[in-house]
ZAVOPA-268020 format. One line per 8 residues: their letters; for each residue y, x, z of C-alpha. Coordinates in nm, 2 decimals. Layout:
BEGIN
A	Y/X/Z  ...
% end
This chain:
BEGIN
MPYSYEQS	-3.16/2.55/4.60  -2.95/2.87/4.59  -2.67/2.91/4.84  -2.36/2.80/4.65  -1.99/2.88/4.70  -1.93/2.52/4.80  -2.19/2.54/5.07  -2.05/2.87/5.20
LVDALPVG	-1.71/2.70/5.22  -1.82/2.40/5.43  -2.04/2.61/5.65  -1.74/2.82/5.74  -1.54/2.53/5.86  -1.55/2.45/6.23  -1.54/2.07/6.17  -1.76/1.83/5.98
AAIISGPE	-1.72/1.90/5.61  -1.88/1.79/5.28  -1.79/1.82/4.91  -1.84/1.51/4.69  -1.85/1.58/4.32  -1.82/1.37/4.00  -1.76/1.00/3.94  -2.10/0.92/4.09
HTVKAVNA	-1.99/1.07/4.42  -2.27/1.32/4.43  -2.30/1.53/4.75  -2.25/1.88/4.64  -2.25/2.05/4.98  -2.25/1.95/5.35  -2.25/2.13/5.68  -2.45/2.06/6.00
AMLSIWHT	-2.15/1.91/6.18  -2.10/1.64/5.90  -2.47/1.57/5.90  -2.44/1.50/6.27  -2.15/1.26/6.20  -2.35/1.09/5.93  -2.64/1.08/6.17  -2.89/1.22/5.93
TGAVVGKN	-3.10/1.54/5.92  -3.26/1.49/5.58  -3.18/1.68/5.25  -2.88/1.50/5.11  -2.74/1.76/4.87  -2.77/1.62/4.51  -2.79/1.26/4.63  -2.53/0.99/4.57
FHDVLSEV	-2.30/0.97/4.87  -2.34/0.59/4.88  -2.72/0.63/4.90  -2.67/0.86/5.20  -2.43/0.63/5.37  -2.49/0.29/5.21  -2.30/0.12/5.49  -1.97/0.25/5.37
QHQDFSVL	-2.01/0.15/5.00  -1.80/-0.16/5.05  -1.56/-0.01/5.30  -1.22/0.14/5.21  -1.35/0.49/5.26  -1.54/0.48/4.93  -1.23/0.36/4.75  -1.02/0.65/4.89
ISDIYRTG	-1.26/0.90/4.74  -1.21/0.75/4.39  -0.83/0.75/4.45  -0.83/1.13/4.51  -0.98/1.18/4.16  -0.72/0.95/4.01  -0.41/1.07/4.19  -0.50/1.42/4.31
QPFHGPKA	-0.31/1.34/4.63  -0.47/1.45/4.97  -0.52/1.18/5.23  -0.54/1.20/5.61  -0.70/0.90/5.77  -0.53/0.73/6.07  -0.61/0.90/6.40  -0.94/0.77/6.54
ITTMLLRE	-1.01/0.53/6.26  -1.31/0.31/6.32  -1.59/0.29/6.06  -1.92/0.11/6.10  -2.22/0.36/6.06  -2.59/0.32/6.13  -2.69/0.45/6.47  -3.06/0.39/6.57
GILQPVHF	-3.08/0.13/6.30  -2.78/-0.06/6.42  -2.43/-0.07/6.27  -2.20/0.07/6.54  -1.83/0.17/6.54  -1.77/0.54/6.50  -1.42/0.68/6.56  -1.31/0.98/6.38
DYWLNPFK	-1.02/1.16/6.22  -1.08/1.26/5.86  -0.90/1.44/5.57  -0.97/1.40/5.20  -0.85/1.68/4.98  -0.90/1.74/4.60  -1.14/2.03/4.54  -1.01/2.21/4.24
SAEDDIIG	-1.14/2.47/4.00  -0.96/2.80/3.93  -0.80/2.62/3.63  -0.66/2.36/3.88  -0.89/2.08/3.76  -1.02/1.83/4.02  -1.39/1.88/4.03  -1.46/1.72/4.36
VLITAIDN	-1.33/1.59/4.70  -1.35/1.79/5.02  -1.41/1.56/5.31  -1.35/1.70/5.66  -1.39/1.49/5.98  -1.38/1.52/6.36  -1.60/1.27/6.55  -1.37/1.13/6.82
TEKIIQEK	-1.61/0.85/6.93  -1.67/0.99/7.28  -1.31/1.08/7.32  -1.19/0.73/7.23  -1.45/0.58/7.46  -1.32/0.79/7.75  -0.96/0.72/7.66  -1.04/0.35/7.66
RAQEAAES	-1.21/0.38/7.99  -0.91/0.57/8.12  -0.67/0.31/7.99  -0.88/0.03/8.14  -0.88/0.22/8.47  -0.50/0.27/8.45  -0.45/-0.10/8.38  -0.68/-0.18/8.67
VQAVNEIL	-0.48/0.04/8.90  -0.16/-0.13/8.79  -0.31/-0.47/8.86  -0.44/-0.35/9.20  -0.09/-0.22/9.28  0.05/-0.57/9.22  -0.22/-0.72/9.45  -0.10/-0.47/9.71
KASEEQLQ	0.19/-0.70/9.80  -0.05/-0.98/9.89  -0.36/-0.79/10.02  -0.36/-0.42/10.10  -0.71/-0.45/10.23  -0.85/-0.57/9.90  -0.66/-0.30/9.72  -0.81/-0.03/9.94
LAIESAEL	-1.16/-0.16/9.88  -1.11/-0.15/9.50  -0.96/0.20/9.50  -1.23/0.35/9.72  -1.50/0.21/9.49  -1.33/0.38/9.20  -1.32/0.71/9.40  -0.94/0.72/9.37
GTWFLDTE	-0.71/0.86/9.63  -0.41/0.67/9.74  -0.07/0.78/9.89  0.24/0.62/10.01  0.58/0.80/10.04  0.88/0.68/10.23  1.17/0.75/10.00  1.42/0.81/10.28
TRALRTSP	1.22/1.02/10.53  0.98/1.17/10.28  0.70/1.09/10.52  0.37/1.09/10.33  0.07/0.87/10.42  -0.26/0.95/10.23  -0.61/0.82/10.21  -0.91/1.04/10.31
RSKELFGY	-0.99/1.08/9.94  -0.64/1.22/9.86  -0.68/1.47/10.14  -1.02/1.57/10.01  -0.87/1.64/9.66  -0.62/1.88/9.82  -0.88/2.05/10.03  -0.79/1.89/10.37
YPEEEMSL	-1.02/1.73/10.62  -1.00/1.34/10.65  -0.88/1.37/11.01  -0.60/1.62/10.93  -0.24/1.53/10.87  -0.11/1.63/10.52  0.27/1.62/10.47  0.44/1.62/10.13
DDALAQVT	0.52/1.99/10.18  0.15/2.06/10.26  0.05/1.88/9.94  0.30/2.06/9.72  0.20/2.39/9.87  -0.15/2.34/9.72  -0.01/2.28/9.37  -0.03/2.60/9.16
DEYRLKVL	0.29/2.79/9.12  0.35/2.70/8.75  0.32/2.32/8.82  0.48/2.29/9.16  0.84/2.24/9.03  0.73/2.00/8.76  0.56/1.78/9.02  0.86/1.78/9.25
EAINRTIA	1.09/1.70/8.96  0.87/1.40/8.86  0.87/1.27/9.22  1.25/1.30/9.24  1.30/1.12/8.90  1.08/0.83/9.02  1.26/0.79/9.35  1.61/0.82/9.19
YGESYRIQ	1.57/0.63/8.87  1.25/0.42/8.91  1.07/0.60/8.63  0.69/0.56/8.60  0.52/0.85/8.78  0.23/1.00/8.57  0.15/1.37/8.58  -0.16/1.60/8.57
YPVIGFHD	-0.16/1.92/8.76  -0.40/2.18/8.92  -0.44/2.22/9.30  -0.61/2.49/9.51  -0.80/2.33/9.81  -0.65/2.42/10.14  -0.98/2.49/10.32  -1.23/2.53/10.04
GKLRWVSA	-1.01/2.72/9.79  -1.15/2.52/9.50  -0.95/2.47/9.18  -0.92/2.10/9.10  -0.72/1.91/8.84  -0.58/1.58/8.95  -0.41/1.29/8.76  -0.14/1.13/8.97
TGMRFAAR	0.01/0.79/8.89  0.25/0.58/9.08  0.57/0.38/9.09  0.86/0.29/9.32  0.84/-0.05/9.48  1.15/-0.24/9.56  1.24/-0.26/9.93  1.18/-0.57/10.13
KGETPIFS	1.47/-0.69/10.34  1.55/-0.44/10.61  1.30/-0.18/10.47  1.32/0.12/10.25  1.17/0.14/9.90  0.81/0.27/9.89  0.68/0.52/9.64  0.31/0.48/9.61
GTLADITE	0.03/0.55/9.37  -0.32/0.70/9.31  -0.49/1.03/9.26  -0.80/1.08/9.03  -1.01/1.39/9.00  -1.01/1.50/8.63  -1.15/1.85/8.68  -1.45/1.79/8.46
QKRNEQRK	-1.23/1.65/8.18  -1.01/1.97/8.19  -1.32/2.19/8.19  -1.44/2.01/7.87  -1.10/2.07/7.71  -1.12/2.44/7.81  -1.47/2.46/7.66  -1.33/2.31/7.33
NDFISMVS	-1.04/2.56/7.33  -1.27/2.85/7.40  -1.50/2.74/7.11  -1.20/2.72/6.88  -1.09/3.07/6.98  -1.44/3.20/6.93  -1.47/3.04/6.59  -1.14/3.19/6.49
HELKTPLT	-1.24/3.54/6.57  -1.60/3.50/6.43  -1.47/3.37/6.09  -1.20/3.63/6.05  -1.42/3.93/6.04  -1.66/3.83/5.75  -1.38/3.66/5.56  -1.16/3.97/5.58
STISYVQI	-1.45/4.19/5.47  -1.54/3.97/5.18  -1.17/3.98/5.06  -1.18/4.36/5.09  -1.50/4.38/4.88  -1.34/4.16/4.61  -1.03/4.37/4.60  -1.22/4.70/4.58
SQKKLAAC	-1.44/4.55/4.30  -1.12/4.44/4.11  -0.98/4.79/4.12  -1.31/4.95/3.99  -1.33/4.69/3.71  -0.98/4.76/3.61  -1.08/5.11/3.54  -1.39/5.00/3.35
GDPITASM	-1.21/4.75/3.13  -1.43/4.45/3.20  -1.19/4.16/3.17  -1.44/3.88/3.20  -1.58/4.00/3.54  -1.23/4.09/3.65  -1.12/3.73/3.58  -1.41/3.59/3.78
LERAGKQL	-1.32/3.82/4.08  -0.96/3.71/4.06  -1.07/3.34/4.08  -1.30/3.43/4.38  -1.00/3.60/4.55  -0.80/3.28/4.51  -1.07/3.07/4.65  -1.11/3.30/4.95
GKMTTLIN	-0.74/3.27/5.00  -0.77/2.89/5.00  -1.06/2.91/5.25  -0.85/3.12/5.48  -0.56/2.87/5.46  -0.80/2.58/5.53  -0.96/2.74/5.83  -0.63/2.84/5.98
GFLNVSRL	-0.50/2.49/5.92  -0.79/2.32/6.09  -0.78/2.56/6.38  -0.41/2.49/6.44  -0.46/2.11/6.40  -0.74/2.12/6.66  -0.52/2.31/6.91  -0.22/2.08/6.85
EAGQIHID	-0.43/1.77/6.91  -0.56/1.93/7.23  -0.19/1.94/7.34  -0.15/2.31/7.34  -0.14/2.62/7.13  -0.28/2.91/7.33  -0.08/3.23/7.34  -0.31/3.53/7.39
KRPFDLAG	-0.08/3.82/7.47  -0.24/4.17/7.44  -0.11/4.52/7.37  -0.14/4.62/7.00  0.01/4.85/6.75  0.26/4.67/6.52  0.21/4.94/6.25  -0.16/4.86/6.23
LVKDVEEG	-0.08/4.49/6.21  0.16/4.55/5.92  -0.10/4.76/5.75  -0.36/4.48/5.78  -0.11/4.23/5.63  -0.04/4.47/5.34  -0.41/4.50/5.26  -0.47/4.13/5.29
LIAEAGSH	-0.19/4.04/5.05  -0.30/4.25/4.76  -0.49/3.96/4.59  -0.20/3.71/4.65  0.07/3.94/4.52  -0.08/4.01/4.18  0.23/3.88/4.00  0.47/4.09/4.21
QIIFAPVE	0.51/4.44/4.33  0.54/4.45/4.71  0.68/4.76/4.87  0.61/4.81/5.25  0.84/5.05/5.42  0.66/5.30/5.65  0.62/5.17/6.01  0.59/5.41/6.30
ETWVHADK	0.34/5.35/6.58  0.50/5.07/6.78  0.31/4.91/7.07  0.40/4.56/7.17  0.26/4.30/7.41  0.22/3.97/7.22  -0.02/3.74/7.05  -0.14/3.95/6.75
DKIEQVVN	-0.28/3.66/6.55  0.04/3.45/6.58  0.26/3.75/6.49  0.04/3.82/6.19  0.07/3.46/6.07  0.45/3.49/6.10  0.46/3.81/5.89  0.22/3.66/5.63
NFISNAIK	0.44/3.35/5.60  0.75/3.56/5.55  0.59/3.75/5.26  0.42/3.45/5.11  0.75/3.26/5.10  0.91/3.57/4.93  0.64/3.57/4.67  0.68/3.20/4.60
DSPHSTTI	1.06/3.22/4.58  1.08/3.54/4.37  1.08/3.55/3.99  0.76/3.66/3.83  0.70/4.04/3.80  0.98/4.13/4.04  0.97/4.37/4.33  0.97/4.25/4.69
% end
């Protein structure tokens, strides 16, 4: 089967993607990530979607696809929705976020449905385990009042560190595991100042403020931060939880809690962010080149007077623009869901950036004349991709809000 435009679109997306076409819900194109979510490696293009995933035929997911054709309205499934899919011959719950968007022709007719999905099964399982662990810690803290010995046994089996802070004297008492997480030896003393000194500079004030809020107002203490081991110099990420316990008669309130090593979890998050960054840069180069080829071809055809081919190239340019928007949208959504948008500051020439924007907007600005004032060489230290998005948004909004055939 020849490599189609639809297939090139789904292959370019960094998430699971497939295009379903026609009232029979025929699989028009599908990428490897979606095949993995569907748990199949066979040839599915050209098959009925319900034959590929017969288990969803009577679930709401199938009805939603039909609704897209009827209403033309996109749909975003609830975060981490659960669907029963076959895994090793057994129906098992699969958690994923998904988006349904109408796939339109150049004439704006709905010719299919673009399905994109992110498999969150492992993430949900880990979150559930973390929640169960947090609930267990809370239950254990309540048991503390009756049996500190039982509490210590449960915490040690979970490889958690414990700490107790006197709210009046600020004296800190920690378990051997807590000292280990901060790079101290079990037999060494570790004061609150010692522990704070191992927290990296950008988090130290946040940790101290969280401690003070819990002591002053009784807020729940829950924070994640990196530490540098005192003796071994290792970078570790810890998750600290705790609460202030009311004082017994004649005693001061106790602020106590647990520490868990979440270094591997943070490494996995960093790997995901690195992958997103890599995909962003890898997709930008071929897509920009393809847009340039289309623009050059349009100029040559204008001189030759071939209106049919010129019209086809114009449609291709619009579709490439949609692809660019889709990719940028999914990349930003992934970063937002990860809880951060990375700012990659590097020196670059602002004049070169404006020139890139000017060339990239040629196809979009066909109905307007855009005049770019000359920009002298201007070096700045910033995130080039983010600044380029801002400039693009300014000009795109101007095009949308300006009357047809006017000058911007």
